[in-house]
C-alpha positions in Angstrom: 136.2 224.8 126.6 136.2 221.1 127.6 134.8 218.7 125.1 131.8 216.7 126.1 132.7 213.1 126.7 129.9 210.7 125.9 129.5 207.8 128.4 130.6 204.4 127.0 127.6 202.2 126.2 127.7 198.8 127.8 127.7 196.0 125.2 125.0 193.5 126.0 125.7 190.0 124.8 123.1 187.3 124.7 124.4 183.8 125.1 122.3 180.8 124.5 123.3 177.6 126.3 124.4 174.6 124.2 121.2 172.7 125.1 118.9 175.4 123.7 121.1 176.1 120.7 120.9 172.4 119.7 117.1 172.6 120.2 117.0 175.6 117.8 119.0 173.7 115.2 116.6 170.9 115.4 113.5 173.1 115.3 113.0 173.1 111.5 113.1 169.3 111.5 110.7 169.1 114.5 108.3 171.4 112.6 108.4 169.1 109.5 107.7 166.1 111.7 104.8 167.9 113.3 103.3 169.0 110.0 103.8 165.7 108.1 103.5 163.1 110.9 101.2 164.5 113.6 99.0 167.0 111.9 97.6 164.4 109.5 96.3 162.4 112.6 93.3 164.7 112.4 92.2 162.4 109.7 91.5 159.7 112.3 88.2 161.4 113.0 86.9 159.8 109.8 86.8 156.5 111.6 84.0 157.7 113.8 81.7 158.8 111.0 79.9 157.2 108.1 81.7 159.4 105.7 80.5 159.8 102.1 82.5 161.3 99.4 81.3 164.8 98.4 79.8 165.7 101.8 81.5 167.6 104.6 82.7 165.3 107.3 80.5 166.7 110.1 77.4 166.6 107.9 77.6 162.8 107.8 76.3 160.3 110.4 78.3 159.9 113.6 78.6 156.2 114.2 81.1 156.0 117.1 83.0 152.7 117.2 80.9 151.0 114.6 83.8 150.5 112.2 86.1 149.2 114.9 83.6 146.6 116.1 82.8 145.5 112.5 86.4 144.3 112.2 85.7 141.5 114.6 81.9 141.2 114.4 81.5 140.9 110.6 82.4 137.3 109.5 83.5 138.5 106.0 85.7 141.2 107.4 87.3 138.8 109.9 88.3 136.5 107.0 89.7 139.4 105.1 91.7 140.7 108.0 93.0 137.2 108.8 94.1 136.8 105.1 95.7 140.2 105.0 97.5 139.7 108.3 98.7 136.3 107.1 100.3 138.0 104.1 101.7 140.8 106.1 103.3 138.6 108.8 104.6 136.1 106.2 106.4 138.7 104.1 107.6 140.6 107.2 109.0 137.4 108.6 110.9 136.7 105.4 112.2 140.3 105.6 113.6 139.7 109.1 115.2 136.4 108.1 116.9 137.9 105.1 118.1 141.0 107.1 121.4 139.3 107.6 122.2 139.5 103.9 123.3 143.2 104.0 125.7 142.3 106.8 127.2 139.5 104.8 127.4 141.7 101.7 129.1 144.5 103.6 131.7 142.2 105.1 132.5 140.7 101.7 132.5 144.1 100.0 135.1 145.5 102.5 137.3 142.5 101.8 137.6 143.4 98.1 141.2 144.6 97.6 140.8 146.2 94.2 139.4 149.7 94.9 137.9 150.4 91.5 136.1 147.1 91.5 134.8 147.7 95.0 133.5 151.2 94.0 131.8 149.7 90.9 130.1 147.0 92.9 128.9 149.3 95.6 127.6 151.8 93.1 125.7 149.2 91.1 124.1 147.7 94.2 123.2 151.1 95.7 121.6 152.6 92.6 118.4 150.4 92.7 117.5 152.0 96.0 116.9 155.4 94.2 114.6 154.1 91.5 110.9 153.9 92.1 108.9 150.7 92.4 107.2 151.6 89.1 110.5 151.4 87.3 111.3 148.1 89.1 108.1 146.7 87.8 109.0 147.9 84.3 112.3 146.0 84.6 110.3 142.9 85.9 107.9 143.2 83.0 110.8 143.4 80.5 112.3 140.2 82.0 109.2 138.1 82.7 106.4 139.3 80.5 104.6 136.6 78.5 105.0 138.0 75.0 108.4 139.7 74.9 110.0 138.7 78.2 113.6 137.7 78.1 113.2 134.9 80.6 110.4 133.3 78.7 112.3 133.4 75.4 115.4 132.0 77.0 113.6 129.2 78.8 111.7 128.2 75.6 114.8 128.3 73.5 116.6 126.0 76.0 113.7 123.6 75.9 112.9 124.1 79.6 109.4 125.4 78.8 106.9 124.3 76.2 105.3 127.7 76.1 105.3 131.1 77.7 104.5 131.3 81.4 102.9 134.4 83.1 105.4 134.7 86.0 104.1 138.1 87.1 100.5 137.0 87.4 101.2 133.8 89.2 100.4 133.7 92.9 102.9 130.8 93.5 105.7 131.7 95.9 104.7 135.4 95.7 106.0 136.1 99.2 109.5 134.8 98.2 109.3 136.8 94.9 108.5 140.0 96.7 111.3 139.4 99.3 113.8 138.8 96.5 112.8 142.0 94.7 113.1 143.9 98.0 116.6 142.5 98.6 117.7 143.4 95.1 116.5 147.0 95.5 117.8 147.7 99.1 120.9 145.4 99.5 123.5 148.0 98.7 121.8 150.8 100.5 121.2 148.7 103.6 124.9 147.7 103.7 126.1 151.3 104.1 125.5 151.3 107.8 127.4 148.1 108.3 130.3 149.3 106.2 130.5 152.4 108.4 130.5 150.1 111.5 133.3 148.0 110.0 135.5 151.0 109.3 135.1 152.1 113.0 136.6 148.8 114.3 140.0 149.4 115.8 142.7 148.4 113.3 145.0 147.2 116.1 142.7 144.2 116.6 143.4 143.1 113.1 147.1 143.7 113.4 147.3 141.7 116.7 145.3 138.8 115.1 147.6 138.7 112.1 150.6 138.5 114.4 148.9 135.5 116.1 148.6 133.9 112.6 144.9 134.6 111.9 144.0 134.3 108.2 141.5 136.4 106.2 138.4 134.3 107.2 139.4 134.2 110.8 139.6 137.9 110.9 136.2 138.2 109.4 134.6 135.7 111.7 136.3 136.7 115.0 136.7 140.5 114.5 134.6 142.0 111.7 131.4 140.0 112.4 131.3 140.7 116.1 132.1 144.3 115.4 128.9 144.8 113.3 126.6 142.7 115.5 125.6 145.6 117.8 124.5 147.6 114.7 122.7 144.6 113.3 120.7 144.0 116.5 119.6 147.6 116.8 118.3 147.6 113.2 116.7 144.2 113.8 114.9 145.4 116.8 113.7 148.5 114.9 112.5 146.2 112.1 110.5 144.2 114.7 108.9 147.4 115.9 108.0 148.2 112.2 106.9 144.6 111.6 103.4 145.2 110.1 104.4 148.2 108.0 105.4 146.6 104.8 104.8 149.6 102.7 102.4 150.1 99.8 104.3 150.9 96.5 105.9 147.5 95.9 102.8 145.4 96.3 100.6 148.0 94.6 102.6 147.8 91.3 102.9 144.0 91.4 99.3 143.2 92.3 96.8 141.8 89.8 93.5 139.9 89.9 95.3 136.6 90.0 97.8 137.2 92.8 95.8 139.8 94.9 94.7 137.3 97.6 98.4 136.4 98.3 100.1 139.7 97.8 97.7 142.1 99.6 99.4 143.3 102.8 97.8 145.5 105.4 98.9 148.8 103.9 97.7 147.8 100.4 94.4 146.5 102.0 93.8 150.0 103.6 94.5 151.6 100.2 92.2 149.2 98.3 89.4 149.6 100.8 89.6 153.3 101.2 90.5 154.8 97.9 89.4 152.0 95.5 86.4 150.7 97.5 85.4 154.2 98.8 85.0 153.0 102.4 87.1 155.7 103.9 85.8 155.3 107.4 86.5 151.5 107.7 89.9 151.9 106.1 90.8 154.7 108.6 89.7 152.4 111.5 92.0 149.6 110.2 94.8 152.0 109.8 94.4 153.3 113.4 94.6 149.8 114.8 97.7 149.2 112.7 99.3 152.2 114.2 98.4 151.1 117.7 99.9 147.6 117.0 103.1 149.3 115.7 103.4 151.3 118.9 103.0 148.1 120.9 105.6 146.3 118.9 108.0 149.3 119.4 107.7 148.9 123.2 108.2 145.1 122.8 111.4 145.7 120.7 112.6 148.2 123.3 112.1 145.7 126.1 114.0 143.0 124.0 116.8 145.5 123.6 117.1 145.9 127.3 117.2 142.2 127.8 119.7 141.4 125.0 121.9 144.5 124.9 121.2 146.1 128.3 120.3 149.3 126.5 117.0 150.7 125.3 116.4 152.0 121.8 113.9 154.7 122.8 
């Protein structure tokens, strides 16, 4: 009796092209962007209603573009927007001017020959990026407070002050103060990209320059600096696109009744108007216009990138 031979089953293999495989890998991150960046845009509908806390949105009065037109038709609002935009543009301009500091710091850090010292410096300058602005203000309060601040005690003991000075409440040079705090907090972290760019420079360029008699500073000026300029210009153009987005946390913790007029940037103004002043609809309208200006600046930066580098950033 012949045994029954079962037919061989064909093995079906499903292959996914590289393009779709990469898309699947990126899918979780795209979902996160969709949930946290695009889904909240539903909140823009508040700008078209006269929203009142405690009432359902669609039970409140629909006012159309009233809050948008009030930005330019109300004299008080015009003055407020001009003041806030002045602070925003002033601090952002200082941020762009000082964006060269991480480049300089990265070049000098790479030139340190003692490895343990280099690691210590890099660690100490990177750590502030991971602490919150609340802790930064706590450090500032410890240093500059009127009663127990180290700086006040030191200045008085040296005879440079006749009495304590309230540095934190003073509006004098507040833009420069905020810029310096931002540099201290982000310098080490911002330099990481430039350090990576420096390490990618072909070592043969340095060897050839040394054969020609180039010294240490000549190497930095003619090889290292040009090698990181492409990275610097890309980040600079992205900063231009993000020009009016100063953030909120830093200015929120440092603001007080004396320096508010000089420290209130656009993001902080939206917060104070919406959550503190309970005018959610007007704050939403201002935030929407801010987003539109940011998109416009992004396209301007992209065009600048085409003119300067011959490549676009988007």
